[in-house]
Residue frames relative to the residue before (quaternion, step in Angstrom):
aa qw qx qy qz dx dy dz
M 1.0000 0.0000 0.0000 0.0000 0.00 0.00 0.00
R 0.3486 -0.6849 0.5953 0.2344 3.57 -1.06 0.79
K 0.2147 -0.8111 0.5353 0.0972 3.57 -0.23 1.30
A 0.5035 -0.6280 0.5027 0.3153 3.56 -1.14 0.66
V 0.1546 -0.8177 0.5509 0.0638 3.59 -0.91 0.88
V 0.7660 0.2781 -0.1819 0.5503 3.64 1.22 -0.24
K 0.0456 0.8559 -0.5135 0.0410 3.59 0.96 0.86
E 0.6309 0.5612 -0.3411 0.4132 3.57 1.03 -0.79
W 0.5605 0.6158 -0.3894 0.3938 3.61 1.17 -0.42
Y 0.7882 0.2132 -0.1203 0.5647 3.59 1.14 -0.55
G 0.7696 -0.4231 0.1760 0.4448 3.55 1.05 0.82
G 0.4345 -0.7581 0.4075 0.2655 3.58 1.20 -0.40
T 0.7913 0.2036 -0.1080 0.5663 3.59 1.06 -0.68
C 0.6391 -0.5153 0.3977 0.4098 3.55 -1.26 0.34
E 0.6247 0.5479 -0.3352 0.4441 3.57 0.99 -0.82
A 0.6673 0.4977 -0.2996 0.4661 3.59 0.95 -0.88
V 0.6221 0.5368 -0.3328 0.4627 3.58 1.01 -0.82
E 0.6954 0.4721 -0.2805 0.4635 3.59 0.82 -0.98
E 0.6265 0.5275 -0.3387 0.4632 3.61 1.05 -0.69
Y 0.6142 0.5405 -0.3374 0.4657 3.56 1.01 -0.83
I 0.7190 0.4589 -0.2676 0.4481 3.58 0.67 -1.10
Q 0.6187 0.5364 -0.3416 0.4614 3.59 1.03 -0.75
R 0.6737 0.4919 -0.2963 0.4652 3.57 0.97 -0.87
F 0.6258 0.5329 -0.3361 0.4598 3.58 0.98 -0.82
N 0.7061 0.4641 -0.2668 0.4635 3.58 0.87 -0.94
Q 0.5895 0.5553 -0.3651 0.4592 3.57 1.12 -0.58
I 0.6355 0.5243 -0.3235 0.4654 3.59 1.00 -0.83
I 0.6418 0.5141 -0.3188 0.4714 3.57 0.97 -0.85
D 0.6963 0.4954 -0.2796 0.4377 3.57 0.78 -1.06
E 0.6990 0.4663 -0.2750 0.4672 3.58 1.05 -0.69
N 0.7842 0.3666 -0.1673 0.4718 3.59 1.15 -0.48
V 0.6813 0.4242 -0.2940 0.5190 3.60 1.23 -0.19
D 0.5242 -0.6407 0.4744 0.2995 3.56 -0.89 1.05
K 0.5577 -0.6598 0.3830 0.3269 3.60 -0.85 1.00
Q 0.6548 0.5097 -0.3280 0.4515 3.60 0.90 -0.83
K 0.6561 0.4998 -0.2980 0.4805 3.54 1.02 -0.88
A 0.6357 0.5339 -0.3248 0.4531 3.55 1.02 -0.84
D 0.6306 0.5341 -0.3318 0.4550 3.59 0.99 -0.83
E 0.6550 0.5045 -0.3071 0.4714 3.57 1.02 -0.81
I 0.6671 0.5127 -0.3042 0.4468 3.56 0.88 -1.00
F 0.7704 0.3916 -0.2022 0.4608 3.56 0.78 -1.04
S 0.5693 0.5302 -0.4160 0.4709 3.57 1.24 0.40
L 0.4953 0.6579 -0.4255 0.3752 3.59 1.28 -0.12
K 0.2182 -0.7881 0.5683 0.0905 3.57 -1.14 0.67
P 0.1582 -0.8381 0.5170 0.0730 3.58 0.16 1.28
K 0.3614 -0.6825 0.5916 0.2317 3.52 -1.28 0.56
A 0.7890 0.0322 0.0121 0.6134 3.56 1.23 -0.57
I 0.1145 -0.7720 0.6193 0.0858 3.55 -1.26 0.46
I 0.2431 -0.6943 0.6472 0.1999 3.52 -1.36 0.38
V 0.0312 0.8060 -0.5868 0.0711 3.58 -0.82 1.00
P 0.4976 -0.6513 0.4792 0.3140 3.60 -1.17 0.52
H 0.2785 -0.7944 0.5246 0.1270 3.56 -1.27 0.25
A 0.3583 0.7069 -0.5298 0.3019 3.60 1.02 0.69
G 0.7200 -0.3487 0.3219 0.5063 3.56 -1.28 -0.26
W 0.5856 -0.6248 0.3866 0.3425 3.56 -0.99 0.83
M 0.5352 0.6229 -0.4116 0.3950 3.60 1.12 -0.52
Y 0.7658 0.3682 -0.1747 0.4975 3.56 1.02 -0.87
S 0.8372 0.2059 -0.0807 0.5001 3.59 0.77 -0.98
G 0.4408 0.7441 -0.4304 0.2582 3.58 1.25 -0.16
F 0.6272 0.5390 -0.3518 0.4387 3.58 0.96 -0.78
T 0.6654 0.5151 -0.2993 0.4498 3.55 0.91 -0.98
A 0.6741 0.4803 -0.2945 0.4776 3.58 0.93 -0.87
N 0.6546 0.5442 -0.3196 0.4161 3.57 0.88 -0.95
F 0.5945 0.5803 -0.3706 0.4153 3.59 1.01 -0.77
A 0.6913 0.4671 -0.2775 0.4764 3.59 0.89 -0.93
Y 0.6530 0.5127 -0.3221 0.4549 3.59 0.97 -0.82
R 0.6304 0.5344 -0.3476 0.4429 3.59 0.98 -0.75
I 0.6382 0.4954 -0.3245 0.4919 3.58 1.03 -0.73
A 0.6791 0.5108 -0.2933 0.4381 3.58 0.88 -0.96
S 0.5840 0.6038 -0.3759 0.3914 3.59 1.14 -0.54
N 0.5471 0.6085 -0.3845 0.4273 3.57 1.31 -0.18
T 0.6505 0.5098 -0.3057 0.4727 3.59 1.29 -0.23
K 0.2702 -0.7422 0.5871 0.1774 3.56 -1.29 0.26
P 0.0036 0.8344 -0.5505 0.0270 3.59 0.38 1.19
K 0.5865 -0.5698 0.4503 0.3585 3.53 -1.33 0.35
R 0.7690 -0.0619 0.0913 0.6297 3.55 1.19 -0.78
V 0.3237 -0.6958 0.5900 0.2509 3.56 -1.34 0.06
V 0.1639 -0.7820 0.5986 0.0577 3.56 -0.77 1.11
V 0.1247 -0.8158 0.5645 0.0141 3.57 -0.46 1.27
I 0.0710 -0.8154 0.5734 -0.0365 3.56 -0.66 1.19
G 0.1348 0.8139 -0.5513 0.1240 3.59 -0.61 1.11
P 0.5444 -0.6179 0.4539 0.3403 3.58 -1.22 0.40
S 0.4714 -0.6499 0.5194 0.2927 3.54 -1.21 0.58
H 0.1931 -0.7945 0.5689 0.0882 3.58 -0.82 1.03
R 0.7483 0.4339 -0.2101 0.4557 3.58 1.04 -0.76
V 0.7970 0.2302 -0.0934 0.5505 3.58 0.99 -0.83
P 0.2536 -0.7628 0.5725 0.1613 3.61 -0.56 1.10
F 0.2042 0.7741 -0.5805 0.1488 3.61 -0.83 0.92
R 0.4557 -0.6501 0.5303 0.2976 3.53 -1.31 0.27
G 0.7619 0.3827 -0.2800 0.4412 3.54 -0.97 0.86
I 0.4433 -0.6549 0.5424 0.2836 3.53 -1.30 -0.47
S 0.1618 -0.8094 0.5632 0.0380 3.55 -1.00 0.88
A 0.1665 -0.7546 0.6266 0.1013 3.55 -1.20 0.67
T 0.4052 -0.6948 0.5320 0.2645 3.57 -1.01 0.76
L 0.2155 -0.7672 0.5928 0.1164 3.55 -1.14 0.75
E 0.2887 0.7282 -0.5506 0.2883 3.57 1.14 0.63
D 0.5482 -0.6625 0.4077 0.3072 3.59 -1.17 0.43
K 0.8087 0.0239 -0.0015 0.5877 3.60 1.14 -0.52
Y 0.3582 -0.7326 0.5545 0.1661 3.52 -1.30 0.52
E 0.3606 -0.7593 0.5060 0.1935 3.57 -0.72 1.08
T 0.0628 0.7393 -0.6703 0.0156 3.57 -1.07 0.84
P 0.6616 -0.5311 0.3352 0.4098 3.64 -1.13 0.39
C 0.7433 0.4154 -0.2290 0.4718 3.59 1.09 -0.61
G 0.7808 -0.2169 0.1487 0.5667 3.59 1.24 -0.14
F 0.5609 -0.6146 0.4435 0.3332 3.55 -1.30 0.04
L 0.2650 -0.7183 0.6200 0.1714 3.52 -1.18 0.73
P 0.3946 -0.6996 0.5272 0.2774 3.62 -0.82 0.85
I 0.3228 -0.7220 0.5744 0.2111 3.57 -0.99 0.80
D 0.3942 -0.7279 0.5171 0.2176 3.57 -0.81 1.04
R 0.1619 -0.8395 0.5149 0.0628 3.54 0.24 1.31
E 0.6366 0.5412 -0.3423 0.4297 3.60 0.99 -0.74
F 0.6754 0.4594 -0.2959 0.4952 3.58 0.91 -0.89
T 0.6083 0.5508 -0.3490 0.4526 3.59 1.05 -0.73
K 0.6584 0.4988 -0.3071 0.4727 3.58 0.96 -0.85
E 0.5878 0.5551 -0.3625 0.4637 3.59 1.13 -0.63
L 0.6654 0.4990 -0.3068 0.4627 3.58 0.92 -0.90
I 0.6384 0.5260 -0.3223 0.4603 3.57 1.02 -0.81
E 0.6996 0.4743 -0.2662 0.4634 3.59 0.99 -0.84
K 0.7549 0.4204 -0.2151 0.4551 3.59 0.91 -0.93
F 0.7765 0.2338 -0.1089 0.5748 3.58 1.13 -0.65
D 0.5884 -0.5900 0.4029 0.3787 3.60 -1.20 0.17
V 0.2215 0.7798 -0.5400 0.2261 3.55 0.81 1.11
Q 0.2472 -0.7679 0.5784 0.1214 3.55 -0.95 0.96
N 0.2866 -0.6978 0.6098 0.2430 3.54 -1.37 -0.03
L 0.1429 0.7815 -0.5791 0.1828 3.55 -0.03 1.39
E 0.2388 -0.8394 0.4656 0.1471 3.54 0.25 1.29
M 0.6070 0.5890 -0.3760 0.3786 3.63 1.04 -0.59
V 0.6569 0.5081 -0.3324 0.4470 3.63 1.12 -0.43
H 0.6228 0.5948 -0.3283 0.3880 3.59 1.24 -0.25
Q 0.4655 0.5756 -0.4982 0.4516 3.57 1.18 0.55
E 0.3365 0.8029 -0.3919 0.2974 3.53 0.92 1.04
H 0.3826 -0.7642 0.4762 0.2070 3.56 -0.70 1.12
S 0.5842 0.6169 -0.3897 0.3555 3.62 1.02 -0.64
T 0.7141 0.3866 -0.2318 0.5356 3.55 1.17 -0.61
E 0.6442 0.5702 -0.3342 0.3849 3.58 0.93 -0.87
V 0.6789 0.5110 -0.3214 0.4179 3.60 0.85 -0.87
Q 0.5884 0.5670 -0.3731 0.4394 3.61 1.25 -0.19
M 0.6116 0.6405 -0.3436 0.3125 3.55 1.03 -0.79
P 0.6499 0.4929 -0.3548 0.4570 3.67 0.91 -0.65
F 0.5955 0.5321 -0.3643 0.4790 3.61 1.11 -0.57
I 0.6620 0.5138 -0.3092 0.4495 3.57 0.88 -0.95
Y 0.6497 0.5071 -0.3210 0.4666 3.59 0.94 -0.86
H 0.6567 0.5242 -0.3171 0.4397 3.60 0.92 -0.89
Y 0.7919 0.3684 -0.1776 0.4535 3.57 0.74 -1.05
F 0.7984 0.2862 -0.1401 0.5109 3.61 1.10 -0.57
G 0.4447 -0.6895 0.4657 0.3316 3.58 1.23 -0.09
E 0.7778 -0.3399 0.2502 0.4656 3.58 -1.16 -0.59
I 0.1368 0.8038 -0.5576 0.1558 3.56 0.71 1.13
P 0.5291 -0.6140 0.4623 0.3597 3.63 -1.04 0.61
V 0.1262 -0.7879 0.6000 0.0570 3.56 -1.10 0.76
V 0.1773 -0.7194 0.6564 0.1419 3.51 -1.39 0.36
E 0.1545 -0.7859 0.5932 0.0819 3.59 -0.88 0.92
L 0.0227 -0.7847 0.6183 -0.0379 3.55 -0.72 1.18
V 0.0564 -0.7812 0.6216 -0.0071 3.58 -0.83 1.06
Y 0.1041 -0.8229 0.5575 0.0357 3.58 -0.75 1.02
G 0.2805 -0.7154 0.6139 0.1807 3.50 -1.34 0.52
D 0.7782 -0.1142 0.1526 0.5984 3.55 -0.53 -1.20
Y 0.2283 0.7871 -0.5160 0.2493 3.56 -0.15 1.31
A 0.4761 -0.6946 0.4654 0.2725 3.58 -0.97 0.84
P 0.4926 -0.6610 0.4751 0.3077 3.61 -0.84 0.91
E 0.6168 0.5661 -0.3444 0.4247 3.58 1.08 -0.72
K 0.6482 0.4759 -0.3136 0.5050 3.60 1.17 -0.53
L 0.6580 0.5196 -0.3134 0.4459 3.55 0.93 -0.87
K 0.6250 0.5476 -0.3560 0.4275 3.60 0.99 -0.71
D 0.5974 0.5550 -0.3702 0.4449 3.61 1.10 -0.56
I 0.6437 0.5052 -0.3119 0.4828 3.57 1.05 -0.79
I 0.6364 0.5305 -0.3238 0.4568 3.59 0.96 -0.89
E 0.6797 0.4917 -0.2944 0.4577 3.58 0.85 -0.96
Y 0.6399 0.5255 -0.3196 0.4606 3.58 0.97 -0.85
A 0.6658 0.5054 -0.2971 0.4615 3.57 0.97 -0.89
I 0.6683 0.4981 -0.3038 0.4615 3.59 0.88 -0.95
E 0.6749 0.5036 -0.3015 0.4471 3.58 0.94 -0.87
D 0.6891 0.4038 -0.2778 0.5337 3.60 1.25 -0.29
N 0.5756 -0.6481 0.3456 0.3595 3.57 1.17 0.71
S 0.3614 0.6724 -0.5493 0.3399 3.56 0.87 1.00
L 0.3322 -0.6409 0.6324 0.2809 3.53 -1.28 0.40
V 0.2047 -0.7879 0.5718 0.1019 3.58 -0.71 1.07
V 0.1310 -0.7762 0.6154 0.0408 3.55 -0.91 1.02
I 0.1267 -0.7751 0.6177 0.0394 3.57 -0.65 1.19
S 0.1884 -0.8140 0.5460 0.0612 3.57 -0.61 1.19
S 0.2701 0.7563 -0.5647 0.1900 3.58 -0.78 1.04
D 0.2387 -0.6820 0.6643 0.1912 3.51 -1.21 0.68
L 0.4599 -0.6678 0.5047 0.2962 3.57 -1.28 0.22
S 0.8428 -0.1452 0.0849 0.5113 3.62 -1.02 -0.72
H 0.2559 -0.7799 0.5615 0.1050 3.55 -1.18 0.67
Y 0.9118 0.0328 -0.0242 0.4087 3.52 -1.11 0.97
Y 0.4324 0.6104 -0.5255 0.4053 3.55 0.98 0.90
D 0.5879 -0.5013 0.4561 0.4417 3.56 -1.30 0.08
L 0.7078 -0.5147 0.2835 0.3920 3.54 -1.20 0.61
K 0.6640 0.5119 -0.3162 0.4439 3.61 0.87 -0.90
T 0.6672 0.4878 -0.2976 0.4778 3.58 0.94 -0.89
A 0.6414 0.5318 -0.3194 0.4514 3.57 0.97 -0.88
N 0.6519 0.5139 -0.3192 0.4571 3.59 0.90 -0.89
A 0.6579 0.5113 -0.3093 0.4583 3.58 0.96 -0.87
L 0.6686 0.4845 -0.2991 0.4783 3.60 0.93 -0.87
D 0.6926 0.4974 -0.2852 0.4377 3.56 0.86 -0.98
Y 0.5503 0.6125 -0.3989 0.4036 3.58 1.14 -0.57
N 0.6207 0.5496 -0.3425 0.4421 3.58 1.06 -0.73
C 0.6394 0.5213 -0.3189 0.4667 3.58 1.04 -0.79
L 0.6715 0.4957 -0.2932 0.4662 3.56 0.92 -0.96
E 0.6413 0.5269 -0.3209 0.4563 3.58 0.99 -0.86
A 0.6375 0.5376 -0.3255 0.4457 3.58 0.97 -0.86
V 0.6893 0.4682 -0.2818 0.4757 3.57 0.89 -0.93
Q 0.6792 0.5131 -0.3055 0.4267 3.57 0.80 -1.00
N 0.7742 0.3382 -0.1667 0.5084 3.58 1.01 -0.83
L 0.3409 -0.7465 0.4877 0.2977 3.59 1.32 -0.04
D 0.4394 0.6800 -0.4304 0.3990 3.51 0.97 1.03
L 0.3508 -0.7755 0.4896 0.1896 3.58 -0.56 1.14
M 0.5397 0.6728 -0.3966 0.3142 3.61 1.11 -0.59
P 0.6872 0.4764 -0.3216 0.4442 3.66 0.75 -0.85
L 0.5505 0.6226 -0.4004 0.3860 3.60 1.18 -0.38
N 0.5190 0.6319 -0.4173 0.3964 3.60 1.23 -0.32
K 0.7537 0.3173 -0.1770 0.5476 3.58 1.20 -0.59
C 0.5235 0.5995 -0.4132 0.4424 3.56 1.28 0.41
E 0.1509 -0.7768 0.6062 0.0800 3.57 -0.88 0.96
A 0.2089 0.7651 -0.5704 0.2136 3.54 -0.09 1.35
C 0.4697 -0.6894 0.4662 0.2944 3.59 -0.88 0.88
G 0.7337 0.3513 -0.2202 0.5383 3.57 1.22 -0.42
K 0.1894 0.8352 -0.5018 0.1213 3.58 1.12 0.63
I 0.5795 0.5669 -0.3806 0.4450 3.60 1.09 -0.57
G 0.6728 0.4957 -0.2881 0.4675 3.56 0.96 -0.89
I 0.6433 0.5114 -0.3170 0.4735 3.57 1.01 -0.83
S 0.6430 0.5263 -0.3184 0.4562 3.58 0.94 -0.88
A 0.6697 0.5011 -0.2944 0.4623 3.55 0.90 -0.97
M 0.6518 0.5162 -0.3168 0.4563 3.58 1.00 -0.82
I 0.6247 0.5294 -0.3398 0.4626 3.60 1.01 -0.76
I 0.6635 0.4963 -0.3106 0.4658 3.60 0.89 -0.92
A 0.6658 0.5052 -0.3004 0.4597 3.59 0.92 -0.93
A 0.6463 0.5307 -0.3242 0.4421 3.59 0.94 -0.87
K 0.6461 0.5109 -0.3197 0.4682 3.57 0.99 -0.81
E 0.7004 0.4725 -0.2769 0.4578 3.58 0.90 -0.90
L 0.7241 0.4171 -0.2383 0.4949 3.60 1.09 -0.66
G 0.4521 -0.7092 0.4360 0.3204 3.61 1.26 -0.13
L 0.3575 0.7339 -0.4984 0.2918 3.58 1.07 0.75
T 0.3167 -0.7385 0.5687 0.1757 3.54 -1.16 0.69
P 0.2789 -0.7866 0.5274 0.1590 3.62 -0.75 1.02
F 0.0409 -0.7542 0.6530 0.0560 3.54 -1.28 0.52
I 0.3437 -0.7000 0.5834 0.2270 3.56 -0.91 0.91
V 0.2749 -0.7937 0.5274 0.1279 3.57 -0.66 1.12
D 0.7974 -0.1261 0.1323 0.5751 3.59 0.85 -0.96
Y 0.0036 0.7598 -0.6497 -0.0244 3.54 -1.23 0.58
R 0.2127 0.7440 -0.6182 0.1384 3.55 -1.03 0.83
T 0.3396 -0.7137 0.5622 0.2433 3.55 -1.30 -0.05
S 0.6958 -0.4596 0.3502 0.4266 3.54 -1.32 0.16
A 0.5511 0.6221 -0.3923 0.3942 3.61 1.18 -0.46
D 0.5742 0.5957 -0.3834 0.4103 3.60 1.13 -0.53
V 0.7221 0.3763 -0.2293 0.5333 3.59 1.18 -0.53
S 0.7647 0.4067 -0.2110 0.4531 3.56 0.74 -1.09
G 0.3661 -0.7244 0.5005 0.3011 3.59 1.09 -0.71
D 0.5759 0.5748 -0.3719 0.4468 3.59 1.29 -0.18
E 0.1268 -0.8270 0.5467 0.0345 3.58 -0.46 1.23
T 0.5303 0.6571 -0.3994 0.3570 3.60 1.25 0.13
Q 0.7907 0.0607 -0.0187 0.6089 3.61 1.10 -0.67
V 0.0909 0.8366 -0.5274 0.1171 3.56 0.01 1.28
V 0.2609 -0.7038 0.6311 0.1956 3.51 -1.39 0.29
G 0.3322 -0.7689 0.5194 0.1697 3.57 -0.94 0.91
Y 0.1088 -0.7950 0.5964 0.0239 3.55 -1.12 0.79
M 0.0257 -0.7827 0.6217 -0.0174 3.58 -0.97 0.92
S 0.0306 -0.7371 0.6661 0.1098 3.51 -1.29 0.43
A 0.0334 -0.7866 0.6158 -0.0300 3.53 -1.12 0.79
I 0.2073 -0.7551 0.6060 0.1402 3.55 -1.26 0.47
F 0.2051 -0.7548 0.6121 0.1169 3.54 -1.25 0.51
I 0.0310 -0.8214 0.5688 -0.0284 3.57 -0.59 1.15
């Protein structure tokens, strides 16, 4: 079993997870025009980009994309995130049998994972899977999709051109792909907004050039998703952008968060 290691990041209990999501959705329902909301929540993404900080700060932004994605019926959810704790070359998939979340277990799609290991240069390095960038996505997935099979991929030093092949293979087999990334870290609000604009521009225009001035911990994943979207003919939409200052009020050292969908 892939045990949860950062439960406190999303409340720790099933009750806390559900309260978070209920509050996030209440904010959406109270602030988005109903006709517009009906249009937004009828979209059917093939992939999403979501942040991975504590839910107090980035949960609203992530939830917005997951709520839209819940309109789809994928075969599995493939979660791809950067390694923060263990530096390594390449990309790894867990071969545990299930994934722990506060509300229940998600089955890990071991057969599809083995396909990725055989067809691509995917490794199985279980020590890198004590990783928050992927874990904080799992309670959202359980809430919106129930006991759907999941695949967890964690990358270190890895070429976006290789990762895009995995993304395309997953999407073509009716997987929902989740790319996990936060944006700039610990700049003042004005500087963070300027840096993060480059990330948003890159995604919105499917243009790798602005990523040269984008500081995102999951930039490899974002780059790969942009390449895959262009090759698959997917259309991107930025769903939400904000910073930690929206919650903390501290504008001196902020972290940026974006969510986007690809249809």
